[in-house]
BAMAR-712533 format. One line per field, with one value per residue (C-alpha): residue in one letter; x, y, z; residue number from 0. Coordinates in steps of 0.5 Angstrom, whole numbers, plus 500, padded with zeros to 3 digits. Layout:
! residues N
rest	c(a, ...) .
c1	c(X, ...) .
c2	c(Y, ...) .
c3	c(Z, ...) .
nr	c(NUM, ...) .
***
This chain:
! residues 341
rest	c(x, x, x, x, x, x, x, x, x, x, x, x, x, x, x, x, x, x, x, x, x, x, x, x, x, x, x, x, x, x, x, x, x, x, x, x, x, x, x, x, x, x, x, x, x, x, x, x, x, x, x, x, x, x, x, x, x, x, x, x, x, x, x, x, x, x, x, x, x, x, x, x, x, x, x, x, x, x, x, x, x, x, x, x, x, x, x, x, x, x, x, x, x, x, x, x, x, x, x, x, x, x, x, x, x, x, x, x, x, x, x, x, x, x, x, x, x, x, x, x, x, x, x, x, x, x, x, x, x, x, x, x, x, x, x, x, x, x, x, x, x, x, x, x, x, x, x, x, x, x, x, x, x, x, x, x, x, x, x, x, x, x, x, x, x, x, x, x, x, x, x, x, x, x, x, x, x, x, x, x, x, x, x, x, x, x, x, x, x, x, x, x, x, x, x, x, x, x, x, x, x, x, x, x, x, x, x, x, x, x, x, x, x, x, x, x, x, x, x, x, x, x, x, x, x, x, x, x, x, x, x, x, x, x, x, x, x, x, x, x, x, x, x, x, x, x, x, x, x, x, x, x, x, x, x, x, x, x, x, x, x, x, x, x, x, x, x, x, x, x, x, x, x, x, x, x, x, x, x, x, x, x, x, x, x, x, x, x, x, x, x, x, x, x, x, x, x, x, x, x, x, x, x, x, x, x, x, x, x, x, x, x, x, x, x, x, x, x, x, x, x, x, x, x, x, x, x, x, x, x, x, x, x, x, x, x, x, x, x, x, x) .
c1	c(493, 497, 502, 505, 512, 510, 513, 507, 500, 499, 494, 491, 486, 483, 479, 475, 471, 465, 463, 470, 475, 482, 481, 483, 487, 492, 491, 495, 499, 502, 506, 506, 511, 509, 512, 516, 511, 506, 510, 512, 504, 503, 509, 506, 499, 499, 499, 494, 488, 481, 480, 486, 485, 478, 481, 487, 481, 478, 485, 488, 481, 482, 490, 487, 482, 487, 492, 486, 483, 490, 491, 484, 486, 493, 491, 484, 480, 473, 470, 469, 465, 467, 473, 476, 480, 484, 486, 492, 492, 493, 491, 490, 489, 484, 484, 482, 476, 480, 482, 482, 484, 484, 482, 474, 470, 465, 470, 473, 467, 465, 471, 472, 464, 465, 462, 467, 468, 472, 473, 474, 477, 472, 466, 471, 474, 467, 465, 471, 476, 483, 481, 487, 489, 484, 488, 487, 480, 483, 489, 483, 479, 485, 491, 489, 494, 499, 500, 502, 501, 506, 507, 513, 511, 511, 510, 510, 504, 502, 495, 494, 489, 488, 484, 477, 479, 483, 488, 492, 496, 502, 508, 513, 515, 519, 520, 517, 523, 529, 526, 526, 534, 536, 533, 538, 543, 539, 536, 529, 531, 536, 537, 538, 540, 547, 548, 545, 549, 556, 553, 555, 550, 548, 547, 544, 539, 537, 536, 532, 528, 526, 524, 518, 512, 508, 511, 509, 501, 497, 493, 489, 494, 496, 501, 501, 506, 504, 507, 514, 515, 513, 517, 522, 525, 527, 530, 534, 537, 539, 543, 546, 548, 551, 545, 549, 549, 542, 539, 543, 541, 533, 534, 536, 530, 525, 528, 528, 520, 518, 522, 518, 512, 513, 513, 518, 517, 510, 510, 510, 508, 512, 509, 511, 517, 521, 521, 526, 531, 535, 539, 533, 530, 537, 536, 529, 531, 537, 533, 526, 525, 519, 519, 519, 515, 517, 512, 511, 514, 507, 504, 509, 508, 501, 498, 495, 492, 489, 486, 483, 479, 477, 474, 470, 467, 465, 462, 458, 456, 454, 459, 463, 470, 472, 473, 473, 478, 483, 481, 478, 471, 465, 462, 464, 461, 461, 465, 466, 462, 459, 459, 456, 458) .
c2	c(498, 504, 505, 511, 509, 510, 504, 504, 500, 493, 489, 483, 478, 474, 468, 468, 463, 466, 461, 459, 465, 462, 458, 464, 464, 470, 468, 474, 480, 486, 492, 498, 503, 510, 515, 520, 525, 522, 520, 528, 529, 525, 527, 534, 533, 534, 541, 542, 546, 543, 545, 541, 535, 535, 535, 530, 525, 524, 524, 519, 515, 515, 513, 507, 505, 505, 500, 496, 495, 493, 488, 485, 485, 482, 476, 475, 476, 474, 473, 479, 480, 487, 491, 493, 500, 503, 509, 513, 516, 524, 526, 523, 527, 523, 527, 533, 528, 528, 522, 523, 517, 519, 515, 517, 511, 513, 514, 507, 504, 508, 507, 499, 498, 494, 495, 498, 498, 504, 509, 504, 509, 516, 512, 510, 517, 520, 515, 517, 512, 513, 510, 505, 500, 496, 490, 487, 484, 480, 478, 475, 472, 470, 469, 467, 461, 467, 470, 477, 480, 485, 489, 493, 498, 506, 504, 498, 496, 490, 486, 481, 478, 480, 476, 476, 483, 484, 490, 493, 500, 503, 501, 506, 509, 504, 505, 512, 515, 510, 511, 518, 518, 513, 518, 523, 518, 517, 510, 508, 504, 501, 494, 489, 494, 495, 502, 502, 496, 500, 506, 508, 508, 515, 514, 521, 521, 514, 516, 522, 518, 512, 518, 521, 522, 517, 511, 513, 513, 507, 504, 505, 510, 511, 515, 519, 523, 529, 526, 524, 531, 534, 530, 525, 529, 535, 531, 527, 533, 537, 531, 527, 529, 522, 518, 511, 513, 516, 509, 505, 509, 508, 501, 500, 505, 500, 494, 497, 499, 492, 488, 492, 489, 482, 477, 471, 465, 467, 466, 472, 473, 479, 482, 488, 491, 492, 484, 484, 489, 483, 488, 490, 483, 481, 487, 485, 477, 479, 484, 480, 473, 471, 466, 469, 465, 464, 465, 466, 472, 473, 473, 478, 483, 483, 481, 488, 488, 481, 484, 490, 485, 481, 488, 489, 482, 484, 490, 487, 482, 487, 484, 488, 490, 495, 494, 499, 495, 497, 504, 506, 508, 508, 501, 496, 497, 496, 501, 503, 506, 502, 505, 502, 504) .
c3	c(485, 485, 491, 494, 492, 485, 482, 477, 476, 479, 475, 476, 474, 479, 480, 487, 490, 493, 498, 500, 500, 501, 495, 490, 484, 481, 473, 470, 473, 470, 473, 468, 470, 470, 465, 467, 466, 470, 476, 476, 476, 481, 486, 485, 485, 493, 492, 486, 487, 488, 480, 478, 482, 479, 472, 474, 477, 470, 466, 471, 470, 463, 464, 468, 463, 457, 461, 464, 457, 454, 460, 458, 450, 452, 456, 451, 458, 456, 463, 467, 473, 475, 476, 483, 483, 489, 484, 487, 494, 493, 500, 506, 512, 516, 522, 518, 515, 508, 504, 496, 491, 484, 478, 476, 477, 472, 467, 468, 467, 461, 457, 459, 459, 465, 472, 477, 484, 487, 492, 498, 503, 503, 507, 513, 514, 514, 519, 524, 521, 518, 512, 512, 512, 508, 507, 514, 512, 506, 511, 516, 510, 505, 510, 516, 517, 518, 525, 522, 515, 514, 507, 505, 500, 500, 508, 512, 515, 519, 521, 526, 530, 537, 541, 537, 534, 527, 529, 524, 523, 519, 522, 518, 512, 507, 500, 499, 503, 500, 493, 494, 496, 491, 486, 487, 484, 478, 481, 481, 488, 491, 488, 493, 498, 495, 497, 504, 505, 504, 508, 515, 520, 523, 530, 532, 526, 527, 535, 532, 527, 532, 537, 532, 536, 531, 534, 541, 539, 539, 534, 530, 526, 519, 515, 509, 504, 508, 514, 511, 508, 514, 519, 515, 510, 514, 519, 514, 510, 516, 519, 513, 506, 504, 500, 502, 509, 509, 506, 511, 517, 514, 513, 520, 522, 519, 521, 529, 528, 525, 530, 536, 533, 532, 538, 538, 534, 530, 523, 518, 511, 508, 501, 497, 494, 500, 500, 494, 498, 501, 506, 509, 510, 513, 518, 520, 520, 525, 529, 530, 532, 528, 523, 516, 511, 504, 499, 491, 488, 485, 491, 494, 488, 487, 494, 495, 488, 490, 496, 493, 488, 494, 497, 491, 491, 499, 497, 491, 496, 501, 506, 511, 508, 513, 520, 526, 530, 524, 522, 528, 525, 529, 526, 521, 514, 507, 503, 496, 491, 485, 478, 472, 464) .
nr	c(0, 1, 2, 3, 4, 5, 6, 7, 8, 9, 10, 11, 12, 13, 14, 15, 16, 17, 18, 19, 20, 21, 22, 23, 24, 25, 26, 27, 28, 29, 30, 31, 32, 33, 34, 35, 36, 37, 38, 39, 40, 41, 42, 43, 44, 45, 46, 47, 48, 49, 50, 51, 52, 53, 54, 55, 56, 57, 58, 59, 60, 61, 62, 63, 64, 65, 66, 67, 68, 69, 70, 71, 72, 73, 74, 75, 76, 77, 78, 79, 80, 81, 82, 83, 84, 85, 86, 87, 88, 89, 90, 91, 92, 93, 94, 95, 96, 97, 98, 99, 100, 101, 102, 103, 104, 105, 106, 107, 108, 109, 110, 111, 112, 113, 114, 115, 116, 117, 118, 119, 120, 121, 122, 123, 124, 125, 126, 127, 128, 129, 130, 131, 132, 133, 134, 135, 136, 137, 138, 139, 140, 141, 142, 143, 144, 145, 146, 147, 148, 149, 150, 151, 152, 153, 154, 155, 156, 157, 158, 159, 160, 161, 162, 163, 164, 165, 166, 167, 168, 169, 170, 171, 172, 173, 174, 175, 176, 177, 178, 179, 180, 181, 182, 183, 184, 185, 186, 187, 188, 189, 190, 191, 192, 193, 194, 195, 196, 197, 198, 199, 200, 201, 202, 203, 204, 205, 206, 207, 208, 209, 210, 211, 212, 213, 214, 215, 216, 217, 218, 219, 220, 221, 222, 223, 224, 225, 226, 227, 228, 229, 230, 231, 232, 233, 234, 235, 236, 237, 238, 239, 240, 241, 242, 243, 244, 245, 246, 247, 248, 249, 250, 251, 252, 253, 254, 255, 256, 257, 258, 259, 260, 261, 262, 263, 264, 265, 266, 267, 268, 269, 270, 271, 272, 273, 274, 275, 276, 277, 278, 279, 280, 281, 282, 283, 284, 285, 286, 287, 288, 289, 290, 291, 292, 293, 294, 295, 296, 297, 298, 299, 300, 301, 302, 303, 304, 305, 306, 307, 308, 309, 310, 311, 312, 313, 314, 315, 316, 317, 318, 319, 320, 321, 322, 323, 324, 325, 326, 327, 328, 329, 330, 331, 332, 333, 334, 335, 336, 337, 338, 339, 340) .
***
Protein backbone atom coordinates (compact mmCIF):
# COMPACT_ATOMS: atom_id res chain seq x y z
CA UNK A 1 0.00 0.00 0.00
CA UNK A 2 1.29 3.44 -0.92
CA UNK A 3 -0.62 6.53 0.14
CA UNK A 4 -0.83 10.03 -1.26
CA UNK A 5 1.23 11.44 1.63
CA UNK A 6 4.31 9.57 0.25
CA UNK A 7 5.34 8.25 3.68
CA UNK A 8 6.53 5.07 1.97
CA UNK A 9 5.35 1.57 1.26
CA UNK A 10 3.28 -0.24 3.88
CA UNK A 11 3.74 -4.01 3.78
CA UNK A 12 1.73 -6.47 5.84
CA UNK A 13 1.59 -10.23 6.12
CA UNK A 14 -1.96 -11.08 7.13
CA UNK A 15 -3.83 -14.23 8.05
CA UNK A 16 -7.49 -14.03 7.01
CA UNK A 17 -10.28 -16.41 8.02
CA UNK A 18 -12.23 -17.10 4.82
CA UNK A 19 -15.34 -18.13 6.78
CA UNK A 20 -15.41 -15.54 9.59
CA UNK A 21 -13.89 -12.31 8.36
CA UNK A 22 -13.60 -10.53 11.72
CA UNK A 23 -11.12 -13.21 12.78
CA UNK A 24 -7.95 -11.82 11.18
CA UNK A 25 -4.36 -11.49 12.34
CA UNK A 26 -1.70 -9.00 11.26
CA UNK A 27 1.46 -11.11 11.62
CA UNK A 28 4.28 -8.97 10.20
CA UNK A 29 4.45 -5.30 9.22
CA UNK A 30 6.98 -2.91 7.72
CA UNK A 31 7.01 0.60 6.30
CA UNK A 32 9.75 1.22 3.75
CA UNK A 33 10.41 4.95 3.26
CA UNK A 34 10.85 6.19 -0.30
CA UNK A 35 14.29 7.39 -1.36
CA UNK A 36 14.47 11.10 -2.20
CA UNK A 37 14.72 10.10 -5.87
CA UNK A 38 11.49 8.09 -5.77
CA UNK A 39 9.68 10.69 -3.69
CA UNK A 40 10.53 13.34 -6.30
CA UNK A 41 9.49 11.08 -9.19
CA UNK A 42 6.13 10.27 -7.58
CA UNK A 43 5.49 13.93 -6.75
CA UNK A 44 6.14 14.95 -10.36
CA UNK A 45 4.46 11.95 -12.03
CA UNK A 46 1.11 13.75 -12.23
CA UNK A 47 2.63 15.79 -15.10
CA UNK A 48 4.24 12.85 -16.95
CA UNK A 49 3.40 12.03 -20.57
CA UNK A 50 1.50 8.84 -21.34
CA UNK A 51 4.71 7.21 -22.58
CA UNK A 52 6.62 8.16 -19.41
CA UNK A 53 3.77 6.87 -17.23
CA UNK A 54 3.91 3.51 -19.04
CA UNK A 55 7.64 3.26 -18.27
CA UNK A 56 7.08 4.40 -14.68
CA UNK A 57 4.38 1.75 -14.20
CA UNK A 58 6.96 -0.95 -15.01
CA UNK A 59 9.81 0.63 -13.02
CA UNK A 60 7.56 1.08 -9.99
CA UNK A 61 6.36 -2.53 -10.37
CA UNK A 62 10.01 -3.61 -10.11
CA UNK A 63 10.46 -1.44 -7.00
CA UNK A 64 7.38 -3.06 -5.39
CA UNK A 65 8.66 -6.52 -6.29
CA UNK A 66 12.08 -5.82 -4.74
CA UNK A 67 10.57 -4.58 -1.47
CA UNK A 68 8.02 -7.40 -1.30
CA UNK A 69 10.78 -9.98 -1.92
CA UNK A 70 12.92 -8.38 0.82
CA UNK A 71 9.94 -8.47 3.20
CA UNK A 72 9.28 -12.16 2.46
CA UNK A 73 12.95 -12.99 3.02
CA UNK A 74 13.26 -10.86 6.17
CA UNK A 75 10.41 -12.68 7.91
CA UNK A 76 11.11 -16.09 6.30
CA UNK A 77 7.52 -16.23 5.01
CA UNK A 78 6.75 -19.52 3.29
CA UNK A 79 2.95 -19.67 3.03
CA UNK A 80 1.65 -17.12 0.52
CA UNK A 81 -1.73 -17.46 -1.22
CA UNK A 82 -1.50 -14.18 -3.13
CA UNK A 83 -0.11 -10.64 -3.03
CA UNK A 84 -2.64 -7.79 -3.04
CA UNK A 85 -1.22 -4.49 -4.24
CA UNK A 86 -2.88 -1.09 -4.20
CA UNK A 87 0.00 0.46 -6.15
CA UNK A 88 0.46 4.23 -6.08
CA UNK A 89 -2.21 6.63 -7.31
CA UNK A 90 -0.81 9.04 -9.90
CA UNK A 91 -4.00 10.30 -11.54
CA UNK A 92 -7.48 10.43 -10.05
CA UNK A 93 -10.10 12.38 -12.01
CA UNK A 94 -13.18 10.14 -11.86
CA UNK A 95 -15.44 12.83 -13.32
CA UNK A 96 -13.37 12.42 -16.53
CA UNK A 97 -13.30 8.64 -16.24
CA UNK A 98 -9.61 8.69 -15.25
CA UNK A 99 -7.82 6.88 -12.44
CA UNK A 100 -4.32 5.42 -12.55
CA UNK A 101 -2.46 3.38 -9.98
CA UNK A 102 1.08 2.49 -11.08
CA UNK A 103 2.87 -0.72 -10.08
CA UNK A 104 2.57 -3.19 -12.95
CA UNK A 105 0.85 -6.35 -11.71
CA UNK A 106 2.50 -8.66 -14.25
CA UNK A 107 5.98 -7.39 -13.33
CA UNK A 108 5.18 -7.88 -9.64
CA UNK A 109 3.88 -11.42 -10.25
CA UNK A 110 6.82 -12.41 -12.48
CA UNK A 111 9.50 -11.11 -10.13
CA UNK A 112 8.00 -12.49 -6.90
CA UNK A 113 6.70 -15.74 -8.49
CA UNK A 114 3.34 -15.26 -6.76
CA UNK A 115 -0.23 -14.56 -7.83
CA UNK A 116 -1.01 -10.83 -7.65
CA UNK A 117 -4.32 -8.97 -7.29
CA UNK A 118 -4.17 -5.27 -8.14
CA UNK A 119 -5.85 -2.41 -10.07
CA UNK A 120 -8.78 -2.17 -7.69
CA UNK A 121 -10.11 1.23 -8.85
CA UNK A 122 -10.32 1.25 -12.68
CA UNK A 123 -13.40 -0.92 -13.05
CA UNK A 124 -15.39 1.20 -10.62
CA UNK A 125 -14.58 4.40 -12.52
CA UNK A 126 -15.56 2.65 -15.77
CA UNK A 127 -18.90 1.83 -14.10
CA UNK A 128 -19.49 5.52 -13.35
CA UNK A 129 -18.12 5.43 -9.79
CA UNK A 130 -15.53 7.51 -7.98
CA UNK A 131 -13.12 4.58 -7.72
CA UNK A 132 -12.80 5.58 -4.08
CA UNK A 133 -12.94 5.07 -1.22
CA UNK A 134 -12.52 1.28 -1.36
CA UNK A 135 -11.77 0.58 2.30
CA UNK A 136 -15.46 0.74 3.46
CA UNK A 137 -16.11 -2.87 2.40
CA UNK A 138 -13.42 -3.83 4.90
CA UNK A 139 -14.93 -1.48 7.49
CA UNK A 140 -18.32 -3.14 7.07
CA UNK A 141 -17.04 -6.73 7.24
CA UNK A 142 -13.99 -6.43 9.54
CA UNK A 143 -14.87 -3.50 11.85
CA UNK A 144 -18.66 -3.48 12.12
CA UNK A 145 -18.59 -2.82 15.90
CA UNK A 146 -17.62 0.86 15.30
CA UNK A 147 -20.17 3.50 14.29
CA UNK A 148 -17.59 5.40 12.22
CA UNK A 149 -14.29 4.39 10.68
CA UNK A 150 -12.21 7.49 9.89
CA UNK A 151 -8.79 7.35 8.27
CA UNK A 152 -6.39 10.27 8.66
CA UNK A 153 -3.87 9.84 5.86
CA UNK A 154 -3.05 12.06 2.91
CA UNK A 155 -6.80 12.67 2.95
CA UNK A 156 -9.33 11.93 5.67
CA UNK A 157 -12.18 9.65 4.75
CA UNK A 158 -15.12 8.23 6.65
CA UNK A 159 -17.29 5.18 6.34
CA UNK A 160 -20.42 4.34 8.32
CA UNK A 161 -23.68 2.48 8.11
CA UNK A 162 -26.68 4.52 6.94
CA UNK A 163 -29.75 2.32 7.50
CA UNK A 164 -29.20 -0.67 5.17
CA UNK A 165 -26.41 0.95 3.16
CA UNK A 166 -22.72 1.53 3.75
CA UNK A 167 -21.78 5.08 2.84
CA UNK A 168 -18.32 6.59 2.63
CA UNK A 169 -16.52 9.59 1.20
CA UNK A 170 -13.39 11.68 1.44
CA UNK A 171 -13.84 14.38 4.08
CA UNK A 172 -10.89 16.71 3.44
CA UNK A 173 -7.13 16.74 2.82
CA UNK A 174 -4.91 16.15 5.86
CA UNK A 175 -1.26 15.06 5.62
CA UNK A 176 -0.96 15.79 1.90
CA UNK A 177 -1.22 19.49 2.82
CA UNK A 178 0.43 19.55 6.24
CA UNK A 179 3.47 17.51 5.16
CA UNK A 180 3.90 19.76 2.12
CA UNK A 181 4.24 22.86 4.30
CA UNK A 182 6.33 21.10 6.97
CA UNK A 183 8.75 20.14 4.18
CA UNK A 184 9.40 23.84 3.55
CA UNK A 185 11.16 23.83 6.91
CA UNK A 186 13.10 20.69 6.03
CA UNK A 187 10.80 18.36 8.01
CA UNK A 188 8.99 15.27 6.72
CA UNK A 189 5.99 16.09 8.92
CA UNK A 190 4.94 18.17 11.93
CA UNK A 191 5.78 15.74 14.74
CA UNK A 192 2.88 15.64 17.24
CA UNK A 193 1.61 18.89 15.72
CA UNK A 194 4.18 20.92 17.70
CA UNK A 195 4.61 23.50 14.93
CA UNK A 196 0.85 23.86 14.45
CA UNK A 197 0.30 24.29 18.19
CA UNK A 198 2.66 27.30 18.19
CA UNK A 199 1.00 28.97 15.20
CA UNK A 200 -1.78 31.54 15.09
CA UNK A 201 -5.15 30.95 13.52
CA UNK A 202 -5.67 32.85 10.28
CA UNK A 203 -9.44 33.27 10.59
CA UNK A 204 -9.89 34.65 7.08
CA UNK A 205 -8.03 31.72 5.53
CA UNK A 206 -9.96 29.27 7.72
CA UNK A 207 -13.25 30.75 6.54
CA UNK A 208 -12.20 30.50 2.88
CA UNK A 209 -11.09 26.87 3.31
CA UNK A 210 -14.37 25.91 4.96
CA UNK A 211 -16.32 27.57 2.14
CA UNK A 212 -14.79 25.47 -0.66
CA UNK A 213 -17.43 23.96 -2.96
CA UNK A 214 -16.36 20.37 -2.30
CA UNK A 215 -17.73 20.56 1.26
CA UNK A 216 -21.19 21.46 -0.04
CA UNK A 217 -21.38 18.41 -2.32
CA UNK A 218 -23.26 15.31 -1.25
CA UNK A 219 -21.58 11.90 -1.20
CA UNK A 220 -20.36 9.89 -3.03
CA UNK A 221 -17.39 12.15 -3.56
CA UNK A 222 -13.61 11.82 -3.48
CA UNK A 223 -10.50 13.97 -3.59
CA UNK A 224 -7.16 13.80 -5.38
CA UNK A 225 -3.84 15.63 -5.50
CA UNK A 226 -5.06 17.60 -8.54
CA UNK A 227 -7.85 19.16 -6.45
CA UNK A 228 -5.40 20.13 -3.69
CA UNK A 229 -3.05 21.74 -6.21
CA UNK A 230 -5.92 23.66 -7.79
CA UNK A 231 -8.00 24.65 -4.74
CA UNK A 232 -5.90 24.49 -1.56
CA UNK A 233 -2.29 25.49 -2.25
CA UNK A 234 -3.08 28.71 -4.18
CA UNK A 235 -5.56 29.81 -1.49
CA UNK A 236 -3.09 29.23 1.35
CA UNK A 237 -0.14 30.80 -0.49
CA UNK A 238 -2.20 33.89 -1.26
CA UNK A 239 -3.34 34.42 2.33
CA UNK A 240 -0.59 33.19 4.68
CA UNK A 241 3.21 32.89 4.54
CA UNK A 242 4.13 31.64 8.03
CA UNK A 243 4.33 27.83 8.08
CA UNK A 244 3.27 27.51 11.74
CA UNK A 245 0.21 29.68 11.09
CA UNK A 246 -0.64 27.64 7.98
CA UNK A 247 -0.41 24.40 9.96
CA UNK A 248 -2.42 25.79 12.89
CA UNK A 249 -5.14 26.99 10.53
CA UNK A 250 -5.21 23.77 8.54
CA UNK A 251 -5.44 21.62 11.69
CA UNK A 252 -8.49 23.64 12.68
CA UNK A 253 -9.95 23.23 9.19
CA UNK A 254 -9.52 19.43 9.34
CA UNK A 255 -11.01 19.25 12.87
CA UNK A 256 -14.03 21.35 11.83
CA UNK A 257 -14.73 19.26 8.71
CA UNK A 258 -14.45 15.98 10.65
CA UNK A 259 -16.60 17.25 13.53
CA UNK A 260 -19.39 18.05 11.06
CA UNK A 261 -19.58 14.36 10.17
CA UNK A 262 -19.71 12.82 13.67
CA UNK A 263 -22.89 12.45 15.69
CA UNK A 264 -22.78 12.78 19.47
CA UNK A 265 -21.81 9.77 21.60
CA UNK A 266 -21.17 7.38 18.69
CA UNK A 267 -17.93 5.35 18.58
CA UNK A 268 -15.13 6.21 16.16
CA UNK A 269 -12.20 4.11 15.00
CA UNK A 270 -9.45 6.53 13.90
CA UNK A 271 -6.55 5.11 11.89
CA UNK A 272 -3.78 6.49 9.67
CA UNK A 273 -0.67 8.58 10.33
CA UNK A 274 -2.69 11.63 11.41
CA UNK A 275 -3.65 9.80 14.61
CA UNK A 276 -0.09 10.41 15.88
CA UNK A 277 -0.53 14.17 15.50
CA UNK A 278 -1.64 14.71 19.09
CA UNK A 279 -2.52 18.37 18.51
CA UNK A 280 -4.81 17.47 15.60
CA UNK A 281 -6.46 14.71 17.65
CA UNK A 282 -6.99 17.08 20.58
CA UNK A 283 -8.76 19.58 18.30
CA UNK A 284 -10.94 16.81 16.84
CA UNK A 285 -11.87 15.63 20.35
CA UNK A 286 -12.75 19.16 21.46
CA UNK A 287 -14.84 20.03 18.41
CA UNK A 288 -16.61 16.69 17.98
CA UNK A 289 -18.73 14.89 20.55
CA UNK A 290 -18.00 11.32 19.52
CA UNK A 291 -16.21 8.61 21.51
CA UNK A 292 -12.71 8.00 20.12
CA UNK A 293 -11.77 4.33 20.59
CA UNK A 294 -8.10 3.54 21.25
CA UNK A 295 -6.65 0.67 19.24
CA UNK A 296 -3.17 -0.75 18.73
CA UNK A 297 -0.58 1.31 16.85
CA UNK A 298 -0.23 -1.62 14.46
CA UNK A 299 -3.89 -1.32 13.44
CA UNK A 300 -3.65 2.49 13.27
CA UNK A 301 -0.68 2.26 10.90
CA UNK A 302 -1.63 -0.73 8.79
CA UNK A 303 -5.42 -0.87 8.58
CA UNK A 304 -5.50 0.25 4.94
CA UNK A 305 -2.91 -2.32 3.89
CA UNK A 306 -4.85 -4.98 5.83
CA UNK A 307 -8.06 -4.02 4.03
CA UNK A 308 -6.45 -4.18 0.58
CA UNK A 309 -5.32 -7.73 1.36
CA UNK A 310 -8.97 -8.41 2.26
CA UNK A 311 -10.18 -6.83 -1.02
CA UNK A 312 -7.79 -9.19 -2.78
CA UNK A 313 -9.34 -12.16 -0.97
CA UNK A 314 -12.85 -11.04 -1.95
CA UNK A 315 -11.72 -10.73 -5.59
CA UNK A 316 -10.29 -14.25 -5.57
CA UNK A 317 -13.50 -15.58 -3.94
CA UNK A 318 -15.52 -13.62 -6.56
CA UNK A 319 -17.38 -11.75 -3.81
CA UNK A 320 -18.43 -8.09 -4.03
CA UNK A 321 -15.62 -5.76 -2.91
CA UNK A 322 -16.89 -2.48 -4.36
CA UNK A 323 -20.17 -0.92 -3.17
CA UNK A 324 -22.24 1.40 -5.37
CA UNK A 325 -23.59 3.15 -2.23
CA UNK A 326 -20.00 4.21 -1.50
CA UNK A 327 -18.55 5.02 -4.92
CA UNK A 328 -21.66 5.95 -6.93
CA UNK A 329 -21.05 3.22 -9.53
CA UNK A 330 -23.98 1.76 -11.46
CA UNK A 331 -23.83 -1.50 -9.48
CA UNK A 332 -22.02 -3.42 -6.75
CA UNK A 333 -19.19 -5.38 -8.30
CA UNK A 334 -16.05 -7.50 -7.88
CA UNK A 335 -13.10 -5.26 -8.67
CA UNK A 336 -9.42 -5.95 -9.27
CA UNK A 337 -7.28 -7.78 -11.82
CA UNK A 338 -5.47 -11.06 -11.13
CA UNK A 339 -1.98 -11.67 -12.59
CA UNK A 340 -0.18 -15.00 -12.60
CA UNK A 341 3.63 -15.41 -12.82
